[in-house]
TIPA-669593 format. One record per residue (C-alpha): x, y, z; residue in three letters. Coordinates in Angstrom, 1 decimal. Example, Ala and Ser with C-alpha at 12.3 -4.5 7.8 and 13.67 -1.06 7.14 Angstrom:
[[12.3; -4.5; 7.8]; 'ALA'];
[[13.7; -1.1; 7.1]; 'SER'];
END
This chain:
[[56.3; -3.5; 54.4]; 'MET'];
[[55.1; 0.2; 54.3]; 'GLN'];
[[51.3; 0.6; 54.1]; 'ARG'];
[[49.5; 3.5; 52.4]; 'PHE'];
[[45.9; 4.6; 52.9]; 'LEU'];
[[43.7; 4.4; 49.9]; 'SER'];
[[41.9; 7.6; 48.6]; 'LEU'];
[[38.5; 6.4; 49.9]; 'SER'];
[[39.9; 5.6; 53.4]; 'SER'];
[[41.5; 9.1; 53.6]; 'LEU'];
[[38.2; 10.7; 52.6]; 'THR'];
[[36.3; 8.7; 55.2]; 'ARG'];
[[38.8; 9.8; 58.0]; 'ARG'];
[[38.5; 13.5; 57.1]; 'LEU'];
[[34.7; 13.3; 57.3]; 'ARG'];
[[35.0; 11.7; 60.8]; 'GLU'];
[[37.3; 14.5; 62.0]; 'LEU'];
[[35.0; 17.2; 60.7]; 'LEU'];
[[32.0; 15.6; 62.4]; 'ALA'];
[[34.0; 15.4; 65.7]; 'LEU'];
[[35.0; 19.1; 65.4]; 'LEU'];
[[31.3; 20.1; 64.9]; 'LEU'];
[[30.3; 18.1; 68.0]; 'VAL'];
[[33.0; 19.9; 70.1]; 'LEU'];
[[31.9; 23.4; 68.9]; 'VAL'];
[[28.2; 22.7; 69.8]; 'ILE'];
[[29.2; 21.3; 73.2]; 'ALA'];
[[31.5; 24.2; 74.1]; 'TRP'];
[[29.1; 26.9; 72.9]; 'GLY'];
[[30.0; 30.2; 71.1]; 'PRO'];
[[33.5; 31.5; 71.0]; 'LEU'];
[[34.5; 34.1; 73.6]; 'PRO'];
[[34.3; 37.8; 72.8]; 'ALA'];
[[38.1; 38.0; 72.7]; 'SER'];
[[38.2; 35.5; 69.8]; 'ALA'];
[[35.9; 37.8; 67.8]; 'LEU'];
[[38.0; 40.9; 68.2]; 'GLU'];
[[38.9; 42.4; 64.8]; 'GLY'];
[[36.0; 40.6; 63.1]; 'ALA'];
[[33.4; 42.5; 61.1]; 'ASP'];
[[30.3; 43.4; 63.2]; 'PRO'];
[[27.1; 41.7; 62.2]; 'PRO'];
[[24.8; 43.6; 59.9]; 'SER'];
[[21.9; 45.5; 61.6]; 'LEU'];
[[18.3; 45.1; 60.4]; 'THR'];
[[17.5; 48.3; 58.4]; 'PRO'];
[[14.7; 50.6; 59.4]; 'HIS'];
[[11.6; 50.8; 57.2]; 'SER'];
[[11.3; 53.4; 54.4]; 'PHE'];
[[8.7; 55.2; 56.5]; 'VAL'];
[[11.3; 55.8; 59.3]; 'ALA'];
[[13.9; 57.0; 56.7]; 'ASP'];
[[11.4; 59.4; 55.1]; 'ALA'];
[[10.1; 60.7; 58.4]; 'ALA'];
[[13.7; 61.2; 59.6]; 'ARG'];
[[14.5; 63.3; 56.5]; 'ARG'];
[[11.5; 65.7; 57.0]; 'VAL'];
[[10.9; 65.5; 60.7]; 'GLY'];
[[13.3; 68.3; 61.7]; 'PRO'];
[[11.3; 70.7; 59.6]; 'ALA'];
[[7.9; 69.9; 61.0]; 'VAL'];
[[6.6; 72.3; 63.7]; 'VAL'];
[[3.7; 72.7; 66.1]; 'ARG'];
[[1.8; 76.0; 65.9]; 'ILE'];
[[-0.1; 77.4; 68.9]; 'ASP'];
[[-2.2; 80.5; 68.5]; 'THR'];
[[-4.3; 82.9; 70.6]; 'GLU'];
[[-6.8; 85.4; 69.7]; 'ARG'];
[[-9.3; 87.7; 71.5]; 'GLN'];
[[-12.9; 86.9; 70.9]; 'VAL'];
[[-16.1; 88.3; 72.3]; 'ALA'];
[[-18.2; 86.2; 74.6]; 'ARG'];
[[-21.6; 85.1; 73.4]; 'GLN'];
[[-23.9; 88.0; 73.7]; 'SER'];
[[-27.1; 88.0; 75.7]; 'PHE'];
[[-29.0; 90.4; 77.9]; 'ASP'];
[[-26.9; 91.0; 81.1]; 'PRO'];
[[-30.0; 92.2; 82.9]; 'THR'];
[[-31.3; 88.6; 82.8]; 'LEU'];
[[-28.3; 87.2; 84.5]; 'MET'];
[[-28.5; 86.2; 88.1]; 'ASP'];
[[-26.2; 88.4; 90.3]; 'PRO'];
[[-24.6; 85.3; 91.8]; 'LEU'];
[[-23.7; 84.1; 88.3]; 'LEU'];
[[-22.3; 87.5; 87.5]; 'ARG'];
[[-20.0; 87.3; 90.5]; 'ASP'];
[[-18.9; 83.8; 89.5]; 'LEU'];
[[-18.3; 84.3; 85.8]; 'PHE'];
[[-17.8; 88.1; 85.5]; 'GLY'];
[[-19.2; 90.5; 83.0]; 'ASP'];
[[-20.8; 88.6; 80.1]; 'PRO'];
[[-20.0; 91.4; 77.7]; 'SER'];
[[-16.2; 91.0; 78.2]; 'SER'];
[[-14.0; 89.2; 75.7]; 'SER'];
[[-12.1; 85.9; 76.2]; 'MET'];
[[-8.9; 84.4; 74.9]; 'ARG'];
[[-9.3; 81.5; 72.4]; 'GLU'];
[[-6.5; 79.1; 71.9]; 'ARG'];
[[-5.9; 77.1; 68.7]; 'GLY'];
[[-3.3; 74.6; 67.5]; 'GLN'];
[[-2.1; 73.2; 64.3]; 'GLY'];
[[1.0; 72.1; 62.4]; 'SER'];
[[3.4; 73.5; 59.8]; 'GLY'];
[[6.5; 72.8; 57.9]; 'VAL'];
[[9.6; 75.0; 57.3]; 'VAL'];
[[10.0; 75.7; 53.6]; 'ILE'];
[[12.8; 78.3; 53.8]; 'ASP'];
[[15.3; 78.0; 56.6]; 'GLY'];
[[17.3; 81.1; 55.7]; 'ARG'];
[[14.3; 83.4; 55.9]; 'GLN'];
[[12.5; 81.4; 58.6]; 'GLY'];
[[9.3; 80.8; 56.6]; 'LEU'];
[[6.8; 78.2; 57.7]; 'VAL'];
[[3.9; 77.0; 55.5]; 'LEU'];
[[0.6; 76.1; 57.2]; 'THR'];
[[-3.1; 76.3; 56.7]; 'ASN'];
[[-4.9; 79.7; 56.6]; 'ALA'];
[[-7.5; 78.4; 59.0]; 'HIS'];
[[-4.8; 77.6; 61.6]; 'VAL'];
[[-3.7; 81.3; 61.9]; 'VAL'];
[[-6.8; 83.1; 60.8]; 'ASP'];
[[-7.3; 86.4; 62.7]; 'LYS'];
[[-4.9; 85.4; 65.6]; 'VAL'];
[[-3.1; 87.8; 67.9]; 'ASP'];
[[-0.1; 85.6; 68.8]; 'THR'];
[[1.7; 82.7; 67.2]; 'VAL'];
[[4.1; 80.3; 69.0]; 'THR'];
[[6.1; 77.9; 66.9]; 'VAL'];
[[7.5; 74.8; 68.6]; 'THR'];
[[10.4; 73.3; 66.7]; 'MET'];
[[11.2; 69.6; 66.4]; 'ALA'];
[[14.0; 70.0; 68.9]; 'ASP'];
[[11.7; 71.6; 71.5]; 'GLY'];
[[12.6; 75.2; 71.0]; 'ARG'];
[[9.6; 77.6; 71.3]; 'GLN'];
[[9.9; 80.7; 69.0]; 'LEU'];
[[7.6; 83.6; 68.4]; 'ASP'];
[[6.2; 83.8; 64.9]; 'GLY'];
[[4.3; 86.4; 62.8]; 'SER'];
[[1.8; 85.8; 60.1]; 'VAL'];
[[3.2; 87.1; 56.8]; 'VAL'];
[[0.1; 86.4; 54.7]; 'GLY'];
[[-2.9; 84.2; 54.2]; 'THR'];
[[-5.0; 83.1; 51.3]; 'ASP'];
[[-8.4; 81.8; 52.4]; 'PRO'];
[[-9.3; 80.7; 48.9]; 'VAL'];
[[-6.6; 78.0; 48.9]; 'THR'];
[[-6.4; 77.7; 52.7]; 'ASP'];
[[-2.7; 78.4; 52.8]; 'LEU'];
[[-0.7; 80.8; 55.0]; 'ALA'];
[[3.0; 81.7; 55.6]; 'VAL'];
[[4.4; 82.3; 59.1]; 'VAL'];
[[7.8; 83.9; 59.6]; 'ARG'];
[[10.1; 83.2; 62.6]; 'ILE'];
[[12.0; 86.5; 62.8]; 'PRO'];
[[15.8; 86.5; 63.1]; 'GLY'];
[[16.2; 82.7; 62.5]; 'LYS'];
[[18.3; 81.8; 59.6]; 'GLY'];
[[19.5; 78.4; 60.9]; 'ASP'];
[[16.3; 76.4; 60.4]; 'LEU'];
[[16.2; 73.1; 58.5]; 'ARG'];
[[13.8; 73.2; 55.6]; 'ALA'];
[[11.9; 70.2; 54.2]; 'ALA'];
[[12.7; 69.0; 50.7]; 'PRO'];
[[9.7; 69.7; 48.4]; 'LEU'];
[[8.5; 67.1; 45.8]; 'GLY'];
[[6.4; 67.3; 42.7]; 'ASP'];
[[2.7; 66.7; 43.3]; 'SER'];
[[2.1; 66.4; 39.5]; 'GLU'];
[[4.2; 63.2; 39.5]; 'ALA'];
[[1.8; 61.4; 42.0]; 'LEU'];
[[-0.2; 58.4; 41.1]; 'GLU'];
[[-3.1; 56.7; 42.9]; 'VAL'];
[[-1.6; 54.0; 45.1]; 'GLY'];
[[1.7; 55.8; 45.9]; 'ASP'];
[[2.7; 55.8; 49.6]; 'TRP'];
[[1.6; 58.8; 51.6]; 'ALA'];
[[3.0; 59.6; 55.1]; 'ILE'];
[[1.3; 62.3; 57.2]; 'ALA'];
[[3.4; 64.2; 59.8]; 'LEU'];
[[2.2; 66.7; 62.4]; 'GLY'];
[[0.9; 67.2; 65.9]; 'SER'];
[[-2.7; 65.8; 66.1]; 'PRO'];
[[-4.3; 66.7; 69.4]; 'TYR'];
[[-1.0; 68.3; 70.4]; 'GLY'];
[[0.9; 65.0; 70.2]; 'LEU'];
[[4.1; 66.1; 68.5]; 'GLU'];
[[6.2; 64.1; 66.0]; 'ARG'];
[[3.3; 61.8; 65.1]; 'THR'];
[[3.7; 59.8; 61.9]; 'VAL'];
[[0.9; 57.9; 60.1]; 'THR'];
[[1.1; 55.8; 56.9]; 'LEU'];
[[-1.3; 55.3; 54.0]; 'GLY'];
[[-1.6; 55.6; 50.3]; 'ILE'];
[[-2.7; 58.3; 47.8]; 'VAL'];
[[-6.4; 57.2; 47.5]; 'SER'];
[[-7.4; 59.7; 44.8]; 'SER'];
[[-6.2; 62.8; 43.0]; 'LEU'];
[[-7.8; 66.0; 41.9]; 'HIS'];
[[-10.7; 65.7; 44.4]; 'ARG'];
[[-12.7; 68.9; 44.0]; 'ASP'];
[[-13.1; 70.6; 47.4]; 'ILE'];
[[-16.5; 71.9; 46.3]; 'ASN'];
[[-17.8; 68.4; 46.4]; 'SER'];
[[-16.9; 68.3; 50.1]; 'LEU'];
[[-19.1; 71.3; 50.9]; 'GLY'];
[[-16.6; 74.1; 50.6]; 'PHE'];
[[-18.0; 76.4; 47.9]; 'SER'];
[[-15.7; 79.3; 48.9]; 'ASP'];
[[-12.5; 77.4; 48.1]; 'LYS'];
[[-10.6; 76.6; 44.9]; 'ARG'];
[[-8.7; 73.4; 45.4]; 'LEU'];
[[-8.2; 70.0; 43.7]; 'ASP'];
[[-7.1; 67.9; 46.7]; 'LEU'];
[[-5.0; 64.8; 47.2]; 'ILE'];
[[-7.1; 62.2; 49.0]; 'GLN'];
[[-5.3; 59.8; 51.4]; 'THR'];
[[-6.2; 57.1; 53.9]; 'ASP'];
[[-3.2; 58.1; 56.1]; 'ALA'];
[[-4.8; 59.1; 59.4]; 'ALA'];
[[-5.2; 62.9; 59.7]; 'ILE'];
[[-6.7; 64.3; 62.9]; 'ASN'];
[[-7.4; 67.7; 64.4]; 'PRO'];
[[-4.0; 69.3; 64.9]; 'GLY'];
[[-2.5; 67.8; 61.7]; 'ASN'];
[[-3.8; 70.8; 59.7]; 'SER'];
[[-0.9; 72.5; 58.1]; 'GLY'];
[[1.5; 69.6; 58.5]; 'GLY'];
[[3.2; 67.9; 55.5]; 'PRO'];
[[2.1; 64.9; 53.6]; 'LEU'];
[[5.2; 63.2; 52.2]; 'ILE'];
[[6.1; 60.5; 49.8]; 'ASN'];
[[8.3; 57.4; 50.3]; 'ALA'];
[[11.4; 59.4; 49.3]; 'ALA'];
[[10.9; 61.9; 52.2]; 'GLY'];
[[9.7; 64.8; 50.0]; 'GLU'];
[[6.7; 67.0; 50.8]; 'VAL'];
[[3.9; 66.4; 48.3]; 'ILE'];
[[1.0; 68.1; 50.1]; 'GLY'];
[[-0.1; 70.2; 53.0]; 'ILE'];
[[-2.7; 68.4; 55.2]; 'ASN'];
[[-5.9; 70.5; 55.4]; 'THR'];
[[-9.0; 68.6; 56.4]; 'LEU'];
[[-10.5; 65.2; 57.3]; 'VAL'];
[[-13.9; 63.6; 56.7]; 'ARG'];
[[-14.7; 60.9; 59.3]; 'SER'];
[[-17.1; 58.1; 58.7]; 'GLY'];
[[-18.0; 54.7; 60.1]; 'PRO'];
[[-14.9; 52.5; 60.3]; 'GLY'];
[[-12.5; 54.9; 58.5]; 'ALA'];
[[-11.6; 58.5; 57.8]; 'GLY'];
[[-10.7; 60.3; 54.6]; 'LEU'];
[[-7.9; 62.8; 54.7]; 'GLY'];
[[-7.2; 65.6; 52.2]; 'PHE'];
[[-4.1; 67.6; 51.4]; 'ALA'];
[[-3.3; 70.6; 49.2]; 'ILE'];
[[-0.9; 69.7; 46.4]; 'PRO'];
[[2.6; 71.1; 47.1]; 'ILE'];
[[2.9; 72.5; 43.5]; 'ASN'];
[[0.0; 74.8; 44.2]; 'LEU'];
[[1.3; 75.5; 47.8]; 'ALA'];
[[4.7; 76.5; 46.5]; 'LYS'];
[[3.2; 79.0; 44.1]; 'ARG'];
[[0.9; 80.6; 46.7]; 'VAL'];
[[3.7; 80.6; 49.4]; 'ALA'];
[[6.0; 82.4; 47.0]; 'GLY'];
[[3.6; 85.2; 46.6]; 'GLN'];
[[2.7; 85.3; 50.3]; 'LEU'];
[[6.3; 85.1; 51.4]; 'GLY'];
[[7.1; 88.3; 49.5]; 'GLU'];
[[4.4; 90.1; 51.4]; 'GLY'];
[[2.0; 90.1; 48.5]; 'GLY'];
[[-1.5; 89.0; 48.1]; 'THR'];
[[-2.7; 86.1; 45.9]; 'VAL'];
[[-4.9; 87.2; 43.0]; 'VAL'];
[[-7.5; 84.7; 41.8]; 'HIS'];
[[-9.2; 85.3; 38.5]; 'PRO'];
[[-13.0; 84.8; 38.5]; 'TYR'];
[[-15.8; 84.9; 36.0]; 'LEU'];
[[-18.9; 85.3; 38.3]; 'GLY'];
[[-20.6; 82.1; 37.4]; 'LEU'];
[[-22.3; 79.4; 39.5]; 'GLN'];
[[-21.9; 76.1; 37.6]; 'LEU'];
[[-23.2; 72.6; 37.9]; 'VAL'];
[[-22.0; 69.5; 35.9]; 'PRO'];
[[-24.1; 68.3; 33.0]; 'LEU'];
[[-23.9; 65.0; 31.1]; 'THR'];
[[-25.7; 64.0; 27.9]; 'ALA'];
[[-27.7; 61.4; 29.9]; 'ARG'];
[[-28.8; 63.8; 32.6]; 'VAL'];
[[-29.9; 66.3; 29.9]; 'ALA'];
[[-31.9; 63.6; 28.0]; 'ARG'];
[[-33.7; 62.6; 31.2]; 'ASP'];
[[-34.5; 66.2; 31.9]; 'ASN'];
[[-35.8; 66.8; 28.4]; 'ASN'];
[[-38.1; 63.8; 28.5]; 'ARG'];
[[-39.8; 65.3; 31.6]; 'ASP'];
[[-42.9; 67.2; 30.5]; 'PRO'];
[[-42.6; 69.4; 33.6]; 'ASP'];
[[-39.0; 70.4; 32.9]; 'ALA'];
[[-38.5; 74.2; 33.2]; 'LEU'];
[[-35.7; 74.2; 30.6]; 'LEU'];
[[-34.6; 72.1; 27.7]; 'GLN'];
[[-30.9; 71.4; 28.0]; 'LEU'];
[[-28.3; 70.7; 25.4]; 'PRO'];
[[-27.6; 66.9; 25.4]; 'GLU'];
[[-23.9; 67.2; 25.8]; 'ARG'];
[[-21.3; 67.1; 28.5]; 'ASP'];
[[-20.2; 70.4; 30.0]; 'GLY'];
[[-20.5; 73.0; 32.7]; 'ALA'];
[[-24.1; 74.3; 33.0]; 'LEU'];
[[-24.6; 77.9; 34.0]; 'VAL'];
[[-26.9; 77.9; 37.0]; 'GLN'];
[[-26.5; 81.6; 37.9]; 'ARG'];
[[-24.7; 84.7; 36.5]; 'VAL'];
[[-23.6; 87.1; 39.3]; 'LEU'];
[[-24.6; 90.7; 38.7]; 'PRO'];
[[-21.9; 93.2; 37.6]; 'GLU'];
[[-19.5; 90.3; 37.0]; 'SER'];
[[-17.3; 89.5; 33.9]; 'PRO'];
[[-19.8; 86.8; 33.0]; 'ALA'];
[[-22.6; 89.3; 32.8]; 'GLU'];
[[-20.5; 91.6; 30.8]; 'ALA'];
[[-19.7; 88.8; 28.4]; 'ALA'];
[[-23.4; 88.1; 27.8]; 'GLY'];
[[-23.7; 84.7; 29.5]; 'LEU'];
[[-27.2; 83.5; 30.5]; 'HIS'];
[[-28.6; 81.0; 32.9]; 'ARG'];
[[-29.0; 77.7; 31.0]; 'GLY'];
[[-25.9; 78.2; 28.8]; 'ASP'];
[[-23.6; 75.2; 28.6]; 'LEU'];
[[-19.9; 76.0; 28.5]; 'VAL'];
[[-18.2; 73.3; 26.4]; 'VAL'];
[[-14.8; 74.8; 25.8]; 'ALA'];
[[-12.5; 77.6; 27.2]; 'ILE'];
[[-9.3; 78.8; 25.7]; 'ALA'];
[[-9.6; 76.0; 23.1]; 'ASP'];
[[-9.6; 73.4; 25.8]; 'GLN'];
[[-12.7; 71.1; 26.2]; 'PRO'];
[[-14.8; 71.5; 29.3]; 'VAL'];
[[-16.6; 68.5; 30.6]; 'ASN'];
[[-17.0; 69.6; 34.3]; 'THR'];
[[-17.0; 72.8; 36.2]; 'PRO'];
[[-13.7; 71.9; 37.8]; 'SER'];
[[-12.1; 71.7; 34.3]; 'ALA'];
[[-13.4; 75.2; 33.6]; 'LEU'];
[[-12.1; 76.4; 36.9]; 'LEU'];
[[-8.6; 75.1; 36.3]; 'GLN'];
[[-8.4; 77.1; 33.1]; 'GLN'];
[[-9.7; 80.2; 34.8]; 'VAL'];
[[-7.2; 79.9; 37.6]; 'GLU'];
[[-4.3; 79.9; 35.1]; 'GLN'];
[[-5.7; 82.9; 33.2]; 'ALA'];
[[-4.5; 86.5; 33.5]; 'GLN'];
[[-6.8; 89.1; 35.0]; 'VAL'];
[[-8.1; 91.5; 32.4]; 'GLY'];
[[-7.0; 89.4; 29.4]; 'GLN'];
[[-9.7; 88.0; 27.1]; 'PRO'];
[[-10.6; 84.3; 27.2]; 'LEU'];
[[-12.5; 82.6; 24.4]; 'PRO'];
[[-15.5; 80.6; 25.4]; 'LEU'];
[[-17.6; 78.2; 23.4]; 'ARG'];
[[-21.1; 78.0; 24.7]; 'VAL'];
[[-24.2; 76.0; 23.6]; 'VAL'];
[[-27.4; 78.0; 24.0]; 'ARG'];
[[-30.5; 76.1; 22.9]; 'GLY'];
[[-29.7; 74.7; 19.5]; 'GLN'];
[[-27.0; 77.2; 18.8]; 'ARG'];
[[-23.3; 77.2; 19.5]; 'GLU'];
[[-21.8; 80.6; 20.3]; 'LEU'];
[[-18.3; 82.0; 20.5]; 'GLN'];
[[-17.9; 84.5; 23.4]; 'LEU'];
[[-15.0; 86.4; 24.9]; 'SER'];
[[-14.7; 87.0; 28.6]; 'ILE'];
[[-12.2; 89.0; 30.7]; 'ARG'];
[[-11.6; 87.5; 34.1]; 'PRO'];
[[-11.5; 90.0; 37.1]; 'ALA'];
[[-9.8; 89.6; 40.4]; 'ALA'];
[[-11.9; 87.6; 42.9]; 'LEU'];
[[-13.5; 90.0; 45.3]; 'PRO'];
[[-12.5; 89.5; 49.0]; 'LYS'];
[[-15.1; 87.9; 51.2]; 'ALA'];
[[-16.8; 90.3; 53.6]; 'GLY'];
END
């Protein structure tokens, strides 16, 4: 009599066979390489976004070495011991001073490199070291000390890879920030942080001769990073590293927004000079609370308007401000129909103005509100 396995018995037998096959595979180990031929390779672990961003911009980042002739510290040579004169030479002679910074190629066809003005200020020679190790002679096309920006040209080189430029106006606090450059001469250094703050007034950092609203970052920026790019997570340049403030436990880095840098570089790259409108005012911020505290003081030299604005501390002689009739103690509350709550807000409007064209000002003087007109002039060159 023919016997047939029941469905449950067949299922049990299949399970036993599968268990036996698993034991054999474990005992024998992995299959030989020949058995894997033709199979798809295993997926590789992807690199981080930092590596991808740095790889995109890295070929455009350069090291800049400079030299200039400077005079030795002057002192009376008659007081110098003859033996020291023999050892160190004539104290009145000059010496070569070397400097170093970073830069980023912004126009590969014309060989233009963007960097800081203080990196190439008054130098005699410029040597640009490319990411691939090539060392090329460069020449300073132009500098703008007010924004601390400069353009260097590498003559005869039209095959350079330029960095992609982003939009600094699209930044938000908390965005990723990646600093590239050659701190202490260590090329191809990458550090990571975030955008810590935006529109940081450089005057609050002790630089009264500059006009900049900076990007603040906690990405490590060190000597030699100056002029190198600050990039975003997409590998686009959002700023030019310019200075660092060190403190206990941490450092604060600052970069020039790329939108401003592009505008300045465009003028410098064409061999022109950058014209900055100015009014001839020294201003301090004033708030209603500060004004009230001042006015309650019986020894106060001046009663202040109890409003927010930019308080005139000094009017420079023979300046547009003097010609417009501004006085010390005036409070500027609006310019070109835009409210002014701080000196930096006023400066932003002035920077966008046209030299020689009238700008309407609303000023509080004592208990009166005045409407004045001022014509910005070109900022005089220092020295």
